[in-house]
C-alpha positions as CSV (number, residue, x, y, z in Angstrom):
1,S,-51.8,-20.0,24.2
2,V,-50.4,-16.9,22.5
3,N,-46.7,-16.6,22.1
4,A,-45.5,-13.2,23.2
5,P,-42.8,-11.7,20.9
6,S,-39.4,-11.9,22.5
7,P,-38.0,-8.5,23.5
8,A,-35.7,-7.3,20.7
9,G,-32.9,-4.9,21.6
10,P,-31.8,-2.2,19.2
11,P,-30.2,-3.5,16.0
12,S,-26.4,-3.8,16.3
13,F,-23.8,-2.2,14.1
14,T,-22.4,-4.5,11.4
15,I,-19.4,-3.7,9.2
16,P,-20.6,-2.8,5.7
17,P,-19.4,-5.1,2.9
18,W,-17.6,-2.2,1.1
19,I,-15.3,-2.1,4.1
20,S,-15.1,-5.8,5.0
21,D,-14.2,-6.6,1.3
22,L,-11.3,-4.2,1.1
23,P,-7.9,-5.9,0.3
24,L,-5.6,-5.9,3.3
25,A,-2.0,-4.7,2.8
26,P,0.7,-7.2,3.9
27,D,2.3,-6.5,7.3
28,A,5.8,-6.3,5.8
29,P,6.6,-4.6,2.5
30,T,6.7,-7.0,-0.5
31,T,8.5,-6.8,-3.8
32,P,6.0,-6.2,-6.5
33,A,5.9,-8.7,-9.3
34,P,7.5,-7.6,-12.6
35,F,4.9,-6.3,-15.0
36,V,4.9,-6.3,-18.8
37,L,3.2,-3.3,-20.3
38,P,0.7,-4.1,-22.9
39,V,2.0,-2.8,-26.2
40,P,-0.3,0.0,-27.3
41,T,-2.1,-0.5,-30.6
42,P,-0.5,2.1,-32.8
43,N,-3.0,4.5,-34.4
44,T,-2.4,3.7,-38.0
45,L,-4.6,6.4,-39.4
46,S,-2.9,9.1,-41.5
47,N,-1.5,11.8,-39.2
48,P,-0.7,14.7,-41.6
49,N,-0.8,17.4,-39.0
50,N,1.6,15.5,-36.7
51,N,-0.8,15.5,-33.7
52,F,0.4,13.7,-30.6
53,C,-0.8,13.1,-27.0
54,G,0.9,14.3,-23.9
55,Y,0.6,16.0,-20.5
56,G,0.9,19.5,-22.0
57,W,2.5,20.6,-25.3
58,E,6.1,20.1,-24.2
59,G,5.3,16.6,-23.0
60,A,3.5,15.7,-26.3
61,N,6.4,17.1,-28.3
62,A,9.0,15.2,-26.1
63,E,7.1,11.9,-26.1
64,C,5.9,12.0,-29.7
65,Y,4.4,8.5,-29.2
66,Y,0.6,8.4,-29.0
67,A,-0.8,9.8,-32.2
68,C,-4.2,11.6,-32.2
69,P,-4.9,12.3,-35.9
70,S,-8.3,13.7,-35.3
71,G,-7.0,16.3,-33.0
72,K,-9.4,15.1,-30.2
73,D,-8.4,14.3,-26.6
74,E,-10.5,11.1,-26.7
75,E,-7.8,9.4,-28.7
76,C,-5.3,9.9,-25.9
77,P,-4.6,7.5,-23.1
78,G,-4.1,8.1,-19.4
79,G,-5.4,11.7,-19.2
80,R,-3.1,13.0,-21.9
81,T,-4.5,15.7,-24.3
82,C,-4.0,16.0,-28.0
83,H,-1.6,18.7,-29.3
84,T,-1.3,19.6,-33.0
85,W,1.3,20.5,-35.5
86,L,4.2,19.1,-33.5
87,Q,7.8,19.2,-34.9
88,C,8.8,15.8,-33.7
89,T,9.4,12.3,-35.2
90,R,7.2,9.6,-33.9
91,A,9.0,7.5,-31.2
92,T,9.0,3.7,-31.6
93,V,9.2,3.0,-27.8
94,D,7.0,4.6,-25.2
95,P,9.3,7.3,-23.7
96,A,7.5,7.0,-20.3
97,T,9.5,3.7,-19.9
98,F,12.5,6.0,-19.3
99,N,10.9,8.4,-16.8
100,V,13.4,8.5,-13.9
101,C,13.8,10.3,-10.6
102,G,16.8,12.4,-9.8
103,T,18.1,15.7,-8.5
104,S,18.9,16.7,-12.1
105,W,18.6,15.1,-15.5
106,S,22.2,14.1,-15.3
107,H,21.8,12.6,-11.8
108,A,18.8,10.6,-13.0
109,A,20.8,9.4,-16.0
110,S,23.8,8.4,-13.9
111,T,21.8,6.6,-11.1
112,C,18.9,5.0,-13.0
113,A,17.5,4.1,-9.6
114,T,13.8,5.0,-9.3
115,R,11.2,4.9,-12.1
116,C,8.4,7.5,-12.2
117,Y,6.5,6.0,-15.2
118,L,3.4,8.2,-14.7
119,G,5.5,11.3,-14.7
120,G,4.7,12.5,-11.2
121,D,7.2,13.5,-8.5
122,D,5.2,11.7,-5.8
123,V,7.1,8.4,-6.2
124,C,10.5,10.0,-6.2
125,P,12.7,10.1,-3.1
126,A,12.8,13.3,-1.1
127,G,14.5,16.1,-3.0
128,Q,14.2,14.4,-6.4
129,T,11.9,15.1,-9.3
130,C,10.8,13.0,-12.3
131,F,12.7,13.5,-15.5
132,G,11.3,12.2,-18.8
133,N,12.8,10.1,-21.5
134,V,16.1,9.5,-19.8
135,A,17.2,7.0,-22.5
136,D,20.6,6.6,-20.9
137,C,18.9,4.3,-18.4
138,D,17.9,1.8,-21.1
139,G,18.6,-1.6,-19.6
140,K,19.7,-0.2,-16.2
141,L,16.3,0.4,-14.6
142,P,14.5,-2.0,-12.2
143,P,11.7,-4.0,-13.9
144,L,8.4,-2.2,-14.4
145,T,5.7,-3.3,-11.9
146,A,1.9,-2.9,-12.0
147,E,2.5,-0.3,-9.2
148,D,4.8,1.7,-11.4
149,V,2.2,2.1,-14.1
150,G,-0.7,2.8,-11.8
151,L,-2.4,-0.6,-12.2
152,A,-1.7,-2.1,-8.8
153,E,-4.8,-2.9,-6.7
154,K,-5.0,-0.5,-3.7
155,T,-4.6,-2.3,-0.4
156,Y,-5.5,-1.0,3.0
157,T,-3.6,-1.2,6.3
158,Q,-5.5,-2.5,9.3
159,E,-5.3,1.0,10.7
160,E,-6.9,2.5,7.6
161,I,-9.7,-0.1,7.8
162,D,-10.2,0.6,11.6
163,V,-10.6,4.3,10.8
164,L,-13.2,3.5,8.2
165,I,-15.1,1.2,10.5
166,A,-15.0,3.9,13.3
167,E,-16.4,6.5,10.9
168,E,-19.2,4.2,9.8
169,E,-20.0,3.2,13.4
170,K,-20.2,6.9,14.4
171,K,-22.6,7.6,11.5
172,Y,-24.7,4.6,12.6
173,N,-24.8,5.7,16.2
174,D,-25.6,9.4,15.5
C-alpha cells in the first residue's frame, strides 16, 4: 500500500532568533553597577605640534587629553577628531570624568548631580545641558556606570519586543 502524504497547512510564523535573543529590560528600574573606566594607554609618541583629539576644536583644546601626534583622526577614540597646534597643557585625568549636567556651569558645579560623560545633553534632566570639565565636582559625583560611558548592553521592554514581532509577522503575512 502507498502512504498518501498528510495534508500540510501553510507554514506558520515563527519569531526570528534576532528578536527572541534580545535582552529583556527589568520590569522595575535597577541601579547600574559601578564601572571602572579602563585607563587609556597614553600615546607616548612625540607630540611636537600639540595635536589633541576632541569633539571640535574647542573640545580638544578644553580636554587636552587624547594625543594624536600624526594629526590623523584614526588616533582618536569615541568619534573624536584630531586638532592641531593647540595651546593647552596635556591633562593627566580624562576631563570627561567631570562632564556634569546643569542649567549653567555654576549650577552644575554646585549640584554635581548628573553625569553626562559622553558630552551629550540627552542624559540631562529637562532644562539642563552638559558642561565639560566641571572639576569642582571631583569626589562629589555618583560613581561612573557602564551606562554613563555608553558601554551598557541595550535591553528591550516587552512592548518594544512585541512591536518588533508584530512588524515581522506583518512582513511574513504580506
